[in-house]
Legacy VTK file of the C-alpha trace (Angstrom):
# vtk DataFile Version 3.0
C-alpha trace
ASCII
DATASET POLYDATA
POINTS 208 float
-23.206 -138.328 63.153
-21.375 -139.913 66.056
-20.099 -138.291 69.138
-16.299 -137.895 69.269
-14.447 -139.108 72.664
-12.226 -136.891 74.018
-8.462 -137.925 74.096
-6.746 -139.127 76.990
-3.366 -137.528 77.179
-0.434 -137.971 79.451
1.344 -135.569 80.979
4.998 -135.252 82.027
4.148 -133.345 85.299
2.643 -135.371 88.382
1.330 -138.491 86.186
-1.652 -136.230 85.786
-4.047 -137.211 82.714
-5.434 -134.044 80.753
-8.213 -134.480 78.035
-7.580 -132.951 74.890
-10.805 -131.929 73.103
-10.810 -133.033 69.418
-9.732 -129.976 66.944
-12.943 -128.406 65.014
-12.785 -128.185 61.153
-14.124 -124.708 61.696
-11.293 -123.521 64.138
-8.886 -124.794 61.762
-10.369 -122.483 58.741
-10.506 -119.605 60.323
-7.658 -117.882 59.102
-8.536 -117.346 55.233
-6.775 -117.497 52.299
-4.727 -114.327 51.317
-6.570 -114.335 48.173
-9.917 -114.667 49.695
-8.932 -111.817 51.905
-7.991 -109.578 48.717
-11.178 -110.532 46.846
-13.395 -109.113 49.992
-11.312 -105.866 50.100
-11.856 -104.894 46.412
-15.445 -105.836 47.055
-15.698 -103.235 50.101
-13.402 -100.599 47.619
-16.187 -101.219 44.860
-18.859 -100.730 46.925
-17.777 -97.245 48.241
-16.822 -96.182 44.875
-20.223 -96.961 43.486
-22.162 -95.309 46.561
-19.931 -91.994 46.460
-20.987 -92.062 42.379
-24.499 -92.673 43.220
-24.645 -89.747 46.004
-22.640 -87.507 43.365
-25.355 -88.129 40.426
-28.074 -87.314 43.234
-26.688 -84.193 44.328
-26.175 -83.165 40.443
-29.766 -83.766 39.746
-30.990 -81.735 43.024
-28.794 -78.914 41.551
-30.287 -78.610 37.892
-31.561 -75.296 36.575
-35.056 -75.244 34.996
-35.129 -72.458 32.031
-38.589 -70.719 31.429
-38.950 -68.855 28.680
-41.969 -67.238 27.264
-43.616 -64.927 23.707
-44.790 -61.425 24.110
-47.205 -60.964 21.323
-46.470 -57.528 19.454
-49.077 -54.675 19.628
-48.098 -52.302 16.863
-49.977 -49.318 15.021
-48.829 -46.685 13.182
-50.465 -43.409 11.792
-50.418 -39.922 10.973
-50.545 -37.475 13.497
-52.854 -35.006 11.472
-55.110 -37.929 10.674
-55.927 -38.736 14.526
-55.076 -42.299 16.232
-55.174 -45.387 14.098
-55.163 -49.414 14.940
-53.655 -50.478 11.489
-49.499 -51.142 11.409
-49.652 -49.937 7.716
-50.354 -46.056 6.446
-50.598 -44.859 2.923
-49.387 -41.707 2.232
-49.155 -39.628 -1.392
-46.491 -36.842 -2.325
-46.918 -34.279 -4.589
-43.385 -33.428 -5.826
-42.737 -29.531 -5.554
-41.917 -27.558 -8.725
-38.069 -26.655 -8.901
-37.303 -23.105 -9.254
-33.787 -22.204 -11.130
-31.761 -22.031 -7.634
-33.251 -25.954 -6.894
-32.080 -27.005 -10.394
-28.412 -25.202 -9.602
-28.369 -26.813 -6.375
-29.616 -30.309 -7.696
-32.687 -31.021 -5.076
-35.204 -30.070 -3.121
-35.819 -30.700 0.577
-38.986 -30.509 2.055
-38.686 -30.654 5.931
-41.384 -32.667 8.074
-43.564 -33.062 5.286
-45.698 -35.409 7.936
-45.597 -36.427 11.385
-45.518 -40.147 12.168
-46.840 -41.883 14.882
-45.508 -45.171 15.609
-46.572 -47.521 18.903
-45.618 -50.815 20.067
-44.817 -52.977 22.852
-41.922 -54.620 21.827
-39.006 -52.980 20.001
-39.905 -51.345 16.359
-39.123 -50.727 12.863
-40.495 -48.159 10.754
-40.269 -49.266 7.068
-41.319 -47.200 3.643
-41.943 -48.667 0.025
-42.956 -46.683 -2.762
-46.094 -48.270 -4.560
-44.821 -46.939 -8.094
-41.800 -47.415 -9.793
-41.622 -43.903 -11.855
-43.068 -40.994 -10.354
-44.392 -39.818 -13.727
-43.997 -39.337 -17.120
-43.682 -36.381 -19.521
-43.131 -36.344 -23.548
-40.782 -39.147 -23.171
-38.891 -38.371 -19.669
-39.987 -40.693 -16.943
-38.517 -39.613 -13.464
-37.567 -42.551 -11.522
-39.022 -43.172 -7.844
-35.164 -43.257 -6.944
-34.765 -39.410 -7.187
-36.893 -39.683 -4.077
-35.237 -40.175 -0.462
-36.907 -40.278 2.674
-35.270 -39.347 6.353
-37.475 -40.576 9.775
-34.949 -40.865 12.842
-31.887 -40.995 10.756
-30.502 -40.145 7.899
-32.182 -40.130 4.069
-32.698 -43.311 2.594
-33.466 -43.824 -1.227
-36.532 -45.315 -1.910
-37.291 -48.373 -3.883
-40.451 -50.065 -5.329
-38.941 -53.612 -5.091
-38.384 -53.927 -1.298
-38.777 -51.382 1.908
-36.246 -49.128 3.736
-36.207 -48.292 7.237
-36.398 -44.929 8.333
-37.095 -45.386 11.990
-36.754 -47.597 14.964
-36.586 -47.723 19.075
-37.885 -49.439 21.852
-41.437 -50.107 23.374
-43.544 -46.630 23.406
-45.366 -44.450 21.843
-43.052 -42.217 19.408
-43.733 -39.070 17.135
-41.095 -37.955 14.477
-41.437 -36.199 11.335
-40.667 -37.287 7.740
-38.587 -35.413 5.850
-38.593 -35.565 1.532
-35.519 -34.742 -0.350
-35.960 -34.947 -4.479
-33.102 -34.956 -6.453
-33.562 -33.494 -9.896
-31.175 -32.940 -13.078
-30.963 -29.647 -14.905
-29.828 -30.904 -17.787
-32.815 -33.631 -18.031
-35.523 -32.645 -16.040
-38.802 -31.820 -17.651
-41.683 -29.708 -16.134
-44.719 -32.022 -15.092
-46.984 -33.471 -12.471
-44.906 -35.881 -10.553
-46.241 -37.919 -7.630
-45.240 -40.377 -5.015
-47.275 -42.905 -3.454
-45.683 -44.297 -0.609
-46.973 -47.001 2.102
-45.432 -46.735 6.196
-45.762 -50.170 7.820
-44.383 -50.745 11.397
-42.788 -53.861 12.188
-41.121 -55.908 15.209
-37.359 -55.060 15.272
LINES 1 209
208 0 1 2 3 4 5 6 7 8 9 10 11 12 13 14 15 16 17 18 19 20 21 22 23 24 25 26 27 28 29 30 31 32 33 34 35 36 37 38 39 40 41 42 43 44 45 46 47 48 49 50 51 52 53 54 55 56 57 58 59 60 61 62 63 64 65 66 67 68 69 70 71 72 73 74 75 76 77 78 79 80 81 82 83 84 85 86 87 88 89 90 91 92 93 94 95 96 97 98 99 100 101 102 103 104 105 106 107 108 109 110 111 112 113 114 115 116 117 118 119 120 121 122 123 124 125 126 127 128 129 130 131 132 133 134 135 136 137 138 139 140 141 142 143 144 145 146 147 148 149 150 151 152 153 154 155 156 157 158 159 160 161 162 163 164 165 166 167 168 169 170 171 172 173 174 175 176 177 178 179 180 181 182 183 184 185 186 187 188 189 190 191 192 193 194 195 196 197 198 199 200 201 202 203 204 205 206 207
C-alpha cells in the first residue's frame, strides 16, 4: 500500500506552513455506535447473572444433606416362666376351665388371676398376642361352649379370645418383661351343662 504524503497547509499567522497528517480510519471509528454499546452492556450483565447463578448452584450443592438409615433385626423370645427360659417366639398353653359353683353361676363368670406368667424378651418394641386353636371349649349332650366365653388379660384389660385371629394382650419397649395372665370364663346358669371344657391357646411375640 503506497505511503500517504502529508498535506501542506498554509497558516494565516506569520505565513508559516504546517504539515497535517492524514486522518486515520481507526481514529474515525473510535466512537462506537450506541446500538453496539447497548449490546456490549447487555452481554456484560448476562455474564454477571450467569456467574451468580452458577455460584449459588455450587453453594446449594455444598449444603446438601445426606440421610443414612438402617434396619435393626428383631431378636425376640417368649416363654412361660415356670417352664424355664426358651428361644421360641411362640408358646402353647392348655387351660382347663374350672367347674363353677352356685355363686359363680349367679355372678355369671369365674376369674383366675395369674393363671400363668409369661416372659417376653425383645430388642425392639414388641406385642404379645394370643389365639385359640379350638373354636369351641367342649361339647356335652348337644351343648357347645364357645371359645368366645373365655377372655384373657395381660398388660391391660380383658380381651375376648377368638380362633379366627389373634388379639394383643401386652406391648412394650425393648427389654425383658414378666407379666401375669388372668383368665375370665363366662357362664350362663340357664344354659350351662357340667362337663370338661378346655382351651388350647397359642401365645406369640411379634414386632409392634
